C-alpha positions as a printed NumPy array, in Angstrom:
array([[  0.   ,   0.   ,   0.   ],
       [  1.243,   3.469,  -0.887],
       [ -0.024,   6.428,   1.121],
       [  0.816,   9.884,  -0.236],
       [  0.844,  12.53 ,   2.493],
       [  2.351,  15.85 ,   3.567],
       [  3.337,  17.403,   6.886],
       [  0.903,  20.282,   6.268],
       [ -2.072,  17.945,   5.612],
       [ -4.262,  17.3  ,   8.673],
       [ -6.314,  14.476,   7.086],
       [ -3.04 ,  12.791,   6.036],
       [ -1.837,  12.685,   9.633],
       [ -5.205,  11.296,  10.751],
       [ -5.02 ,   8.622,   8.051],
       [ -1.49 ,   7.49 ,   8.879],
       [ -2.206,   7.543,  12.623],
       [ -5.362,   5.446,  12.159],
       [ -3.46 ,   2.982,   9.971],
       [ -0.64 ,   2.881,  12.524],
       [ -3.078,   1.561,  15.132],
       [ -4.035,  -1.423,  12.955],
       [ -0.8  ,  -1.936,  11.022],
       [  0.635,  -4.752,  13.159],
       [ -2.635,  -6.704,  12.941],
       [ -2.845,  -6.116,   9.193],
       [  0.732,  -7.306,   8.665],
       [ -0.042, -10.536,  10.536],
       [ -3.339, -11.057,   8.729],
       [ -2.388, -10.044,   5.181],
       [  1.372,  -9.447,   4.99 ],
       [  0.721,  -5.907,   3.765],
       [  3.48 ,  -3.324,   3.744],
       [  2.589,   0.345,   3.958],
       [  4.947,   2.868,   2.39 ],
       [  4.203,   6.5  ,   3.228],
       [  5.313,   8.899,   0.495],
       [  5.725,  12.496,   1.609],
       [  5.03 ,  15.054,  -1.101],
       [  6.571,  17.857,   0.942],
       [  8.77 ,  20.08 ,  -1.206],
       [ 12.313,  21.141,  -0.337],
       [ 10.979,  23.931,   1.922],
       [  8.995,  21.608,   4.215],
       [ 10.642,  18.189,   3.76 ],
       [ 12.984,  18.809,   6.71 ],
       [  9.893,  18.426,   8.94 ],
       [  9.204,  14.883,   7.708],
       [ 11.535,  12.929,  10.063],
       [ 10.389,  14.782,  13.184],
       [  6.72 ,  14.439,  12.177],
       [  7.107,  10.692,  11.607],
       [  9.022,  10.25 ,  14.864],
       [  6.581,  12.379,  16.845],
       [  3.592,  10.445,  15.525],
       [  5.275,   7.081,  16.131],
       [  4.59 ,   5.8  ,  12.629],
       [  6.365,   2.555,  11.785],
       [  6.281,   2.838,   8.   ],
       [  8.927,   2.994,   5.364],
       [  9.   ,   6.704,   4.507],
       [  9.904,   8.083,   1.101],
       [ 10.2  ,  11.788,   0.293],
       [  9.197,  12.982,  -3.179],
       [ 10.571,  16.552,  -3.026],
       [ 10.58 ,  17.087,  -6.769],
       [  7.049,  15.599,  -7.177],
       [  8.095,  13.199,  -9.956],
       [  6.529,  10.154,  -8.265],
       [  3.424,  12.137,  -7.305],
       [  2.911,  13.193, -10.937],
       [  3.609,   9.693, -12.244],
       [  0.937,   8.29 ,  -9.914],
       [ -1.61 ,  11.003, -10.762],
       [ -1.76 ,  12.346,  -7.213],
       [ -3.223,  15.85 ,  -7.069],
       [ -4.129,  16.268,  -3.411],
       [ -3.216,  14.173,  -0.387],
       [ -4.15 ,  11.996,   1.287],
       [ -4.178,   9.629,  -1.675],
       [ -3.765,   5.903,  -1.046],
       [ -3.101,   3.053,  -3.46 ],
       [ -3.297,  -0.7  ,  -2.948],
       [ -1.061,  -2.754,  -5.207],
       [ -1.267,  -6.484,  -5.794],
       [  1.649,  -8.908,  -5.682],
       [  2.542,  -8.021,  -9.279],
       [  2.873,  -4.323,  -8.433],
       [ -0.353,  -3.409, -10.26 ],
       [ -2.634,  -0.742,  -8.801],
       [ -5.885,  -2.491,  -7.896],
       [ -7.516,   0.227,  -5.778],
       [ -7.099,   3.875,  -4.879],
       [ -8.766,   6.333,  -2.552],
       [ -8.531,  10.108,  -2.157],
       [ -9.209,  11.79 ,   1.186],
       [ -9.696,  10.25 ,   4.59 ],
       [-12.401,  10.086,   7.205],
       [-12.601,   7.999,  10.343],
       [-13.541,   4.429,   9.497],
       [-11.932,   4.451,   6.033],
       [ -9.297,   2.029,   7.334],
       [-11.952,  -0.726,   7.147],
       [-12.41 ,   0.027,   3.449],
       [ -8.631,  -0.101,   2.999],
       [ -8.41 ,  -3.506,   4.669],
       [-11.115,  -4.89 ,   2.369],
       [ -9.174,  -3.592,  -0.668],
       [ -5.97 ,  -5.189,   0.659],
       [ -7.724,  -8.537,   1.161],
       [ -9.149,  -8.392,  -2.395],
       [ -5.681,  -7.664,  -3.772],
       [ -4.448, -10.89 ,  -2.199],
       [ -6.753, -13.013,  -4.363]])
């Protein structure tokens, strides 16, 4: 699963914090790996490590300062999440986040396993 986020995006922080609470269970149940991709530019990317540390997120973190990956994935506004199958194909995506969306994410992850 790829989760595009930014330090200045409140819903992004809510999304990654909600996923953090269920991540260990999801890894055991599905083997999923979440990679959080920061789209902070060079002016704000220095805040990424302290934000991640302060929130206690246990994800692999990538920083897309030049926005090449963001553009390639068609991300316009975070939060924007993608579920990929075992072949690396995008099988589901979701823009925005509200409480309870993590259940929808888990269903998409389980479908991608089939």
